[in-house]
C-alpha positions as CSV (number, residue, x, y, z in Angstrom):
1,M,-51.8,-37.3,-114.2
2,A,-51.5,-36.4,-110.5
3,F,-50.8,-39.3,-108.2
4,I,-54.0,-38.5,-106.2
5,H,-56.6,-38.2,-108.9
6,E,-60.4,-38.5,-108.9
7,D,-60.3,-42.3,-109.5
8,F,-57.5,-43.1,-107.1
9,L,-57.9,-46.8,-105.9
10,L,-60.9,-47.3,-108.1
11,H,-60.1,-50.0,-110.6
12,S,-63.4,-50.5,-112.4
13,E,-66.2,-48.5,-113.9
14,S,-68.6,-49.9,-111.3
15,A,-66.3,-48.9,-108.5
16,R,-66.0,-45.4,-109.8
17,R,-69.8,-45.1,-110.1
18,L,-70.3,-46.3,-106.5
19,Y,-67.7,-44.0,-105.1
20,H,-68.5,-40.8,-106.9
21,K,-72.3,-41.2,-106.9
22,Y,-72.9,-42.7,-103.5
23,A,-69.9,-42.4,-101.2
24,A,-68.0,-39.2,-101.9
25,E,-70.6,-36.7,-100.7
26,E,-71.7,-38.5,-97.6
27,P,-71.0,-36.6,-94.4
28,I,-68.6,-38.0,-91.8
29,F,-69.8,-39.5,-88.5
30,D,-66.5,-39.8,-86.5
31,Y,-67.8,-41.7,-83.5
32,H,-64.3,-42.5,-82.1
33,C,-61.3,-40.2,-82.2
34,H,-58.8,-38.7,-79.8
35,L,-58.9,-35.1,-81.0
36,P,-58.2,-32.8,-78.0
37,A,-61.6,-31.3,-76.9
38,M,-59.9,-28.1,-75.9
39,D,-58.4,-27.6,-79.4
40,L,-61.9,-28.0,-80.8
41,A,-63.5,-25.7,-78.3
42,E,-60.9,-23.0,-78.8
43,N,-60.9,-23.4,-82.6
44,R,-57.1,-23.9,-82.5
45,A,-55.1,-22.2,-85.2
46,F,-52.0,-24.2,-86.3
47,K,-48.9,-22.2,-86.6
48,D,-47.2,-24.4,-89.3
49,L,-47.3,-27.8,-91.0
50,F,-45.3,-29.3,-88.2
51,E,-48.0,-28.4,-85.6
52,I,-50.9,-29.9,-87.5
53,W,-49.1,-32.8,-89.1
54,L,-46.1,-34.0,-87.1
55,E,-46.6,-32.8,-83.5
56,G,-48.0,-36.0,-82.1
57,D,-48.0,-38.5,-85.0
58,H,-46.3,-41.7,-83.8
59,Y,-47.1,-43.3,-87.2
60,K,-44.6,-40.9,-88.8
61,W,-42.2,-41.2,-85.9
62,R,-41.9,-44.9,-86.4
63,A,-41.2,-44.5,-90.1
64,M,-38.6,-41.9,-89.4
65,R,-36.8,-44.0,-86.8
66,A,-36.8,-46.9,-89.2
67,N,-35.2,-44.6,-91.8
68,G,-32.3,-43.7,-89.5
69,V,-33.6,-40.4,-88.3
70,P,-32.4,-39.5,-84.8
71,E,-35.0,-39.2,-82.0
72,S,-34.4,-35.4,-81.7
73,Y,-36.2,-35.0,-85.0
74,C,-39.2,-37.1,-83.8
75,T,-40.0,-36.2,-80.3
76,G,-37.0,-34.0,-79.5
77,K,-36.2,-30.3,-79.6
78,E,-35.1,-29.7,-83.1
79,P,-36.8,-26.7,-84.8
80,P,-40.1,-27.5,-86.5
81,F,-38.9,-26.9,-90.0
82,E,-35.9,-29.3,-89.5
83,K,-38.3,-31.9,-88.2
84,F,-40.5,-31.4,-91.3
85,M,-37.4,-31.8,-93.5
86,A,-36.5,-35.0,-91.8
87,W,-40.0,-36.3,-92.5
88,A,-39.8,-35.1,-96.1
89,R,-36.6,-37.1,-96.6
90,T,-38.4,-40.1,-95.2
91,V,-41.5,-40.0,-97.4
92,P,-39.9,-41.5,-100.6
93,Q,-38.7,-44.4,-98.4
94,T,-42.3,-45.2,-97.4
95,L,-43.4,-46.7,-100.7
96,R,-46.1,-49.4,-100.1
97,N,-46.5,-48.2,-96.5
98,P,-49.9,-46.5,-96.1
99,L,-48.1,-43.4,-95.0
100,Y,-47.2,-42.7,-98.6
101,H,-50.9,-42.7,-99.7
102,W,-52.1,-40.8,-96.6
103,T,-49.4,-38.2,-96.9
104,H,-50.3,-37.2,-100.5
105,L,-54.0,-37.6,-100.0
106,E,-53.8,-35.2,-97.0
107,L,-51.6,-32.7,-98.9
108,K,-54.2,-32.8,-101.8
109,R,-57.3,-32.4,-99.7
110,Y,-56.1,-29.9,-97.2
111,F,-53.9,-27.7,-99.3
112,G,-54.6,-28.6,-102.9
113,I,-51.0,-29.7,-103.3
114,D,-50.4,-32.3,-106.0
115,E,-46.6,-32.2,-105.8
116,M,-44.9,-35.3,-104.4
117,L,-43.2,-34.6,-101.0
118,D,-39.4,-35.1,-100.8
119,E,-36.5,-33.0,-99.6
120,H,-36.5,-31.0,-102.8
121,S,-40.2,-30.1,-102.8
122,A,-40.4,-29.7,-99.0
123,P,-39.5,-26.0,-98.7
124,R,-42.2,-25.0,-101.3
125,I,-44.8,-27.2,-99.7
126,W,-43.9,-25.8,-96.2
127,E,-44.4,-22.2,-97.4
128,R,-47.7,-22.9,-99.3
129,A,-49.2,-25.0,-96.5
130,N,-48.3,-22.6,-93.8
131,A,-49.9,-19.7,-95.7
132,L,-53.2,-21.7,-95.9
133,L,-53.0,-22.7,-92.3
134,A,-53.2,-19.1,-91.3
135,T,-56.7,-18.9,-92.7
136,G,-60.0,-19.7,-90.9
137,P,-61.0,-22.7,-93.1
138,L,-58.0,-24.7,-91.8
139,H,-58.4,-23.8,-88.1
140,A,-59.8,-26.7,-86.0
141,Q,-63.5,-26.0,-86.5
142,G,-63.0,-25.0,-90.1
143,I,-61.5,-28.4,-90.8
144,L,-64.7,-30.0,-89.4
145,K,-66.8,-28.0,-91.8
146,K,-64.5,-28.5,-94.7
147,F,-64.8,-32.3,-94.4
148,H,-68.5,-32.2,-93.6
149,V,-68.0,-33.8,-90.2
150,K,-71.6,-34.1,-88.9
151,A,-70.7,-35.4,-85.5
152,L,-67.6,-36.6,-83.6
153,C,-67.0,-38.2,-80.3
154,T,-63.8,-37.4,-78.3
155,T,-62.4,-39.9,-75.8
156,D,-62.6,-38.6,-72.2
157,D,-61.6,-39.8,-68.8
158,P,-64.5,-40.0,-66.2
159,T,-62.7,-37.3,-64.1
160,D,-62.6,-34.8,-67.0
161,D,-64.7,-31.8,-66.3
162,L,-65.9,-31.6,-69.9
163,E,-65.7,-27.8,-69.8
164,P,-64.6,-27.7,-73.5
165,H,-67.8,-29.7,-74.4
166,K,-69.9,-27.1,-72.5
167,K,-68.2,-24.3,-74.4
168,M,-68.9,-26.1,-77.7
169,A,-72.5,-26.9,-76.7
170,A,-73.2,-23.2,-76.1
171,S,-71.6,-22.1,-79.4
172,S,-72.8,-22.0,-83.0
173,L,-70.5,-24.9,-84.0
174,E,-72.4,-26.9,-86.6
175,T,-70.6,-30.2,-85.9
176,R,-72.0,-32.0,-82.9
177,V,-69.2,-32.9,-80.5
178,F,-69.9,-35.4,-77.8
179,P,-67.8,-37.0,-75.0
180,A,-67.1,-40.7,-74.8
181,F,-66.5,-42.4,-71.4
182,R,-63.1,-44.1,-71.1
183,P,-62.7,-45.5,-67.6
184,D,-59.6,-47.6,-68.0
185,K,-57.9,-46.0,-65.0
186,A,-60.7,-47.1,-62.7
187,M,-59.3,-50.7,-63.0
188,N,-55.6,-50.1,-62.4
189,I,-55.1,-51.5,-58.9
190,C,-51.8,-53.1,-59.9
191,Q,-50.4,-49.5,-59.6
192,P,-51.9,-48.3,-56.3
193,G,-50.1,-44.9,-56.3
194,A,-51.5,-43.9,-59.7
195,F,-54.9,-45.5,-58.9
196,N,-55.3,-43.6,-55.6
197,T,-54.4,-40.3,-57.2
198,W,-57.0,-41.0,-59.8
199,V,-59.6,-42.0,-57.2
200,D,-58.9,-38.8,-55.4
201,R,-59.7,-36.8,-58.6
202,L,-62.9,-38.9,-59.0
203,E,-63.9,-38.0,-55.5
204,S,-63.3,-34.3,-56.2
205,V,-65.1,-34.1,-59.5
206,S,-68.1,-36.2,-58.4
207,N,-68.4,-34.5,-55.0
208,I,-68.8,-38.0,-53.4
209,H,-66.6,-38.9,-50.5
210,I,-65.0,-42.3,-51.5
211,A,-64.5,-44.2,-48.2
212,R,-65.9,-47.6,-49.4
213,F,-66.1,-49.6,-52.6
214,S,-69.8,-48.7,-52.8
215,D,-68.9,-45.0,-52.8
216,F,-66.4,-45.7,-55.7
217,L,-69.2,-47.3,-57.7
218,S,-71.6,-44.5,-56.9
219,A,-69.1,-41.9,-58.0
220,L,-68.5,-43.6,-61.3
221,R,-72.3,-43.9,-61.9
222,Q,-72.6,-40.2,-61.2
223,R,-69.9,-39.4,-63.8
224,H,-71.6,-41.7,-66.3
225,D,-74.8,-39.9,-65.7
226,Y,-73.1,-36.6,-66.2
227,F,-71.6,-37.7,-69.5
228,H,-75.1,-38.7,-70.6
229,Q,-76.4,-35.3,-69.7
230,M,-73.6,-33.8,-71.9
231,G,-74.8,-35.9,-74.8
232,G,-72.5,-38.8,-74.4
233,R,-73.8,-42.2,-75.7
234,L,-70.6,-44.2,-76.1
235,S,-68.0,-45.8,-73.7
236,D,-64.7,-47.1,-74.7
237,H,-62.1,-49.5,-73.2
238,G,-58.6,-50.2,-74.4
239,L,-57.7,-53.7,-73.3
240,S,-55.2,-56.4,-74.2
241,T,-58.1,-58.9,-73.9
242,C,-61.5,-58.9,-72.3
243,Y,-61.4,-59.5,-68.5
244,A,-63.4,-62.6,-67.7
245,D,-62.3,-63.7,-64.2
246,F,-65.5,-62.7,-62.5
247,P,-65.2,-62.4,-58.7
248,S,-67.9,-61.8,-56.1
249,E,-68.6,-58.3,-55.0
250,H,-67.1,-59.2,-51.6
251,T,-63.8,-60.0,-53.3
252,A,-63.9,-56.9,-55.4
253,T,-64.5,-54.9,-52.3
254,E,-61.5,-56.4,-50.6
255,L,-59.3,-55.7,-53.6
256,F,-60.4,-52.1,-53.7
257,T,-59.7,-51.6,-50.0
258,R,-56.2,-53.1,-50.3
259,A,-55.4,-50.8,-53.2
260,R,-56.6,-47.8,-51.3
261,N,-54.2,-48.9,-48.5
262,G,-51.3,-48.9,-51.0
263,Q,-51.1,-52.7,-51.5
264,T,-50.2,-53.7,-55.1
265,A,-52.5,-56.3,-56.7
266,T,-51.2,-59.5,-58.2
267,P,-51.9,-60.1,-61.9
268,Q,-54.7,-62.5,-60.9
269,E,-56.2,-59.9,-58.5
270,Q,-55.9,-57.2,-61.1
271,S,-57.8,-59.4,-63.6
272,Q,-60.5,-60.2,-61.0
273,F,-61.1,-56.5,-60.1
274,A,-61.1,-55.4,-63.7
275,S,-63.6,-58.2,-64.6
276,F,-66.0,-57.0,-61.9
277,M,-65.6,-53.4,-63.1
278,M,-66.2,-54.3,-66.7
279,V,-69.4,-56.0,-65.8
280,Y,-70.5,-52.9,-63.8
281,F,-69.7,-50.6,-66.8
282,G,-71.7,-52.9,-69.0
283,H,-74.7,-52.5,-66.8
284,L,-74.3,-48.7,-66.8
285,D,-74.2,-48.6,-70.6
286,A,-77.1,-51.0,-71.1
287,E,-79.3,-49.0,-68.7
288,K,-78.9,-45.9,-70.8
289,G,-78.9,-47.5,-74.2
290,W,-75.3,-46.6,-74.8
291,T,-72.8,-48.3,-77.2
292,K,-69.8,-50.0,-75.6
293,Q,-66.5,-50.0,-77.6
294,L,-63.8,-52.6,-76.9
295,H,-60.4,-52.0,-78.5
296,L,-58.6,-55.3,-78.0
297,G,-55.2,-56.6,-78.8
298,A,-52.6,-53.8,-78.6
299,R,-49.3,-54.6,-76.9
300,R,-48.4,-51.2,-75.6
301,N,-45.0,-49.7,-74.5
302,C,-42.9,-52.6,-75.7
303,N,-39.7,-50.5,-75.5
304,T,-39.5,-49.8,-71.8
305,R,-36.4,-47.6,-72.1
306,R,-38.2,-45.3,-74.5
307,M,-41.3,-45.5,-72.4
308,H,-39.4,-44.2,-69.4
309,E,-37.8,-41.5,-71.5
310,L,-40.7,-40.3,-73.6
311,G,-43.9,-41.7,-72.0
312,P,-46.8,-43.6,-73.7
313,D,-48.3,-43.0,-77.2
314,T,-44.9,-42.2,-78.7
315,G,-44.7,-45.1,-81.2
316,F,-43.5,-48.1,-79.3
317,D,-46.6,-50.3,-79.4
318,S,-47.4,-53.3,-81.6
319,I,-49.9,-56.0,-82.3
320,G,-50.3,-58.5,-79.5
321,D,-51.0,-62.2,-79.8
322,W,-53.2,-63.0,-76.9
323,P,-56.0,-65.6,-77.4
324,Q,-59.2,-63.5,-77.7
325,A,-62.1,-65.9,-78.3
326,E,-62.6,-67.4,-74.8
327,S,-62.4,-64.1,-72.8
328,L,-64.4,-62.1,-75.3
329,G,-67.1,-64.7,-75.5
330,A,-67.2,-65.1,-71.7
331,Y,-67.5,-61.3,-71.2
332,L,-70.3,-60.9,-73.7
333,D,-72.1,-63.9,-72.4
334,R,-71.9,-62.7,-68.8
335,L,-73.6,-59.4,-69.7
336,N,-76.1,-61.3,-71.8
337,Q,-77.0,-63.6,-68.9
338,E,-77.6,-60.6,-66.7
339,N,-79.8,-58.9,-69.5
340,A,-77.2,-56.1,-69.5
341,L,-75.5,-56.5,-72.9
342,P,-75.4,-53.1,-74.5
343,K,-74.9,-52.3,-78.2
344,T,-71.2,-53.2,-78.6
345,I,-68.5,-52.5,-81.2
346,V,-65.4,-54.8,-80.9
347,Y,-62.2,-53.7,-82.7
348,N,-59.5,-56.2,-83.5
349,M,-55.8,-55.5,-83.6
350,N,-54.5,-58.9,-84.8
351,P,-55.5,-59.9,-88.3
352,T,-55.3,-63.6,-87.4
353,D,-58.4,-62.9,-85.2
354,D,-60.6,-61.3,-87.8
355,Y,-62.8,-64.4,-88.1
356,V,-62.8,-64.9,-84.4
357,F,-64.3,-61.5,-83.9
358,A,-66.6,-61.6,-86.9
359,T,-68.1,-64.9,-85.8
360,M,-68.3,-64.0,-82.1
361,I,-70.5,-61.0,-82.7
362,G,-73.1,-63.3,-84.4
363,N,-73.5,-65.3,-81.1
364,F,-75.1,-62.3,-79.4
365,Q,-77.3,-60.7,-82.0
366,D,-80.8,-60.8,-80.5
367,G,-83.1,-59.3,-83.1
368,S,-83.8,-56.2,-81.0
369,I,-81.5,-53.9,-83.0
370,A,-80.0,-54.5,-86.5
371,G,-76.3,-55.1,-86.0
372,K,-76.5,-54.8,-82.2
373,I,-73.0,-56.3,-81.9
374,Q,-70.6,-54.8,-84.4
375,F,-67.2,-55.9,-85.7
376,G,-65.5,-52.5,-85.8
377,S,-63.4,-51.1,-88.6
378,G,-59.8,-51.8,-89.1
379,W,-57.9,-50.3,-86.2
380,W,-54.5,-48.8,-85.7
381,F,-52.1,-51.1,-87.6
382,L,-55.0,-52.4,-89.6
383,D,-56.5,-49.1,-90.8
384,Q,-54.7,-49.4,-94.1
385,K,-55.9,-50.8,-97.5
386,E,-55.2,-54.5,-96.9
387,G,-56.4,-54.4,-93.2
388,I,-59.6,-52.7,-94.3
389,E,-60.2,-55.3,-97.0
390,W,-59.6,-58.1,-94.5
391,Q,-62.1,-56.7,-92.0
392,I,-64.7,-56.1,-94.7
393,N,-64.2,-59.6,-96.1
394,A,-64.4,-61.4,-92.7
395,L,-67.6,-59.5,-91.8
396,S,-69.1,-60.1,-95.2
397,N,-68.5,-63.8,-95.1
398,V,-70.0,-64.6,-91.7
399,G,-72.2,-61.6,-90.9
400,L,-74.0,-58.6,-92.5
401,L,-71.7,-56.0,-94.2
402,S,-74.9,-54.1,-94.9
403,R,-75.4,-53.3,-91.2
404,F,-71.8,-52.2,-90.6
405,V,-71.4,-48.8,-88.9
406,G,-68.3,-47.9,-91.0
407,M,-65.0,-46.1,-90.4
408,T,-63.6,-44.0,-87.6
409,T,-60.4,-42.0,-87.6
410,D,-59.3,-43.2,-84.1
411,S,-56.8,-40.3,-84.5
412,R,-55.2,-37.4,-82.5
413,S,-54.6,-35.5,-85.7
414,F,-56.7,-32.9,-87.4
415,M,-55.1,-34.1,-90.7
416,S,-56.7,-37.6,-90.5
417,Y,-60.1,-36.9,-92.1
418,P,-59.1,-38.1,-95.6
419,R,-58.9,-41.6,-94.0
420,H,-62.7,-41.7,-94.4
421,E,-62.3,-41.1,-98.1
422,Y,-59.6,-43.8,-98.2
423,F,-61.9,-46.3,-96.5
424,R,-64.8,-45.4,-98.9
425,R,-62.6,-45.9,-102.0
426,V,-61.4,-49.3,-100.7
427,L,-65.0,-50.3,-100.0
428,C,-66.3,-49.2,-103.4
429,N,-63.4,-50.8,-105.2
430,L,-64.2,-54.2,-103.5
431,L,-67.9,-54.0,-104.3
432,G,-67.3,-52.7,-107.9
433,T,-64.8,-55.5,-108.6
434,E,-67.4,-58.1,-107.6
435,I,-70.1,-56.4,-109.7
436,E,-67.8,-56.5,-112.7
437,R,-67.1,-60.2,-112.1
438,G,-70.8,-61.0,-111.8
439,E,-70.4,-61.9,-108.1
440,L,-72.8,-59.2,-107.1
441,P,-75.9,-58.0,-109.1
442,D,-75.5,-55.0,-111.3
443,D,-78.1,-53.2,-109.2
444,E,-76.7,-49.7,-108.6
445,A,-79.6,-48.5,-106.5
446,M,-79.4,-51.4,-104.1
447,I,-75.6,-51.5,-103.7
448,G,-75.4,-47.7,-103.7
449,Q,-77.8,-47.5,-100.8
450,M,-75.7,-50.0,-98.9
451,V,-72.6,-47.9,-99.6
452,Q,-74.3,-44.8,-98.3
453,N,-75.5,-46.6,-95.2
454,I,-72.0,-47.9,-94.4
455,C,-70.5,-44.4,-95.0
456,Y,-72.9,-42.6,-92.7
457,G,-76.4,-43.8,-92.3
458,N,-75.9,-46.9,-90.2
459,A,-73.8,-45.1,-87.6
460,H,-76.3,-42.2,-87.4
461,Q,-79.1,-44.6,-86.8
462,F,-77.2,-47.1,-84.6
463,L,-75.5,-44.8,-82.1
464,G,-78.5,-42.9,-80.8
465,L,-76.6,-39.6,-80.3
466,P,-78.9,-36.6,-79.6
467,M,-78.3,-35.0,-83.1
468,E,-81.4,-33.1,-83.8
469,D,-83.0,-30.9,-81.1
470,R,-80.2,-29.3,-79.1
471,A,-82.5,-27.6,-76.6
472,A,-84.5,-30.7,-75.9
473,T,-81.6,-33.1,-75.4
474,H,-78.8,-31.1,-73.8
475,P,-78.9,-29.0,-70.6
476,V,-76.5,-26.5,-71.9
477,Y,-78.5,-26.0,-75.0
478,A,-81.7,-25.8,-73.0
479,V,-80.3,-22.9,-70.9
480,R,-79.1,-21.1,-74.0
481,A,-82.5,-21.5,-75.6
482,Q,-84.4,-19.8,-72.8
């Protein structure tokens, strides 16, 4: 039997029925990813297995480094095939790491390859995969069709011109692709040089002269409005913890002015300014019915030498251990007091905080929208089998799993779509096991409907993206339709 077979991870008859009948054929709603919008718009063709699989995958780089592979084979200038061979030699050493599962699931689903990857099989796999990559079904847009991706949201800076999104909106691409608003750089007054360069870009793209703090806020609102016109309905923030040191607008104005004059903010001043901005962004999201995403708890760029040599997002980040409950609660409460708490998804990085997050969201459900505040899927280091189970169990025990909006890829890789299948298998196995034990009723229709909702339906209903009538909801589509 092949390692990746039709009942992979499904350990009971009930689990198998749930997965094959209710989960497997559901479309994908990938509401948070980091796929490059330009690659999507240009329907990128991948030259070889290195380009699509290893080019920017810091998960693999971390494993390779741990296996004694020199940096030149990770982020360096070794030839693509040699880098692939270094990865192939690493794969047998990844047993019990989710990379072992993901690697073979991806080879199976993209290329129909059942062979286990190691240094002996690698040349054959390289040749076979490269031949298939040359065909349309495995170009960027073909991959979306192959995996039945109904919609996806990229992650975009407020200063991005969104030209790739315009191009896709005017095309016949079946997958709906929307921008998501990621304004982290708007709060970075602890680095005034980088902050002012970014504000200058904001000034240019918004066509608003930013002389005062009020101009800065107006420019951000204008960009938020533009994202909305382009179909965007989600924002996203990558934070260590929520900012909850709320200053007056007068203080925030002074801090902005100092930063524009090149003065570096202290950590406390940075926290105050960011707290003000996060409340402002909450108001913008609430006014338009958007969903706010909070990715909390990553300790980034721990290896400063490598950060200076290679830059961010190269595999030197880890789980952080900051207290989350007080600041998360204070931030949500502040928005709630001001009647400006939008639909919100909070993602946890540290497994010790699963129950903190799962219980915190219950404090701010208000009956207006089912699951208005969501405990997001297992993220980054927790998007593996055990982390997925932890998140599902915490949410089930203190909230409503039935209202969960399900999995995202959170990935820069076009090879990551089988992670939705992985999540669905884990979900169905948990539920099937409890049916077999008599802990859940043997009611296939009821539990099957919940599975379908978690896989796709809940996200489709919850996020409010303009999915149906392109001409009516998007200015680019409206022009095209005339």
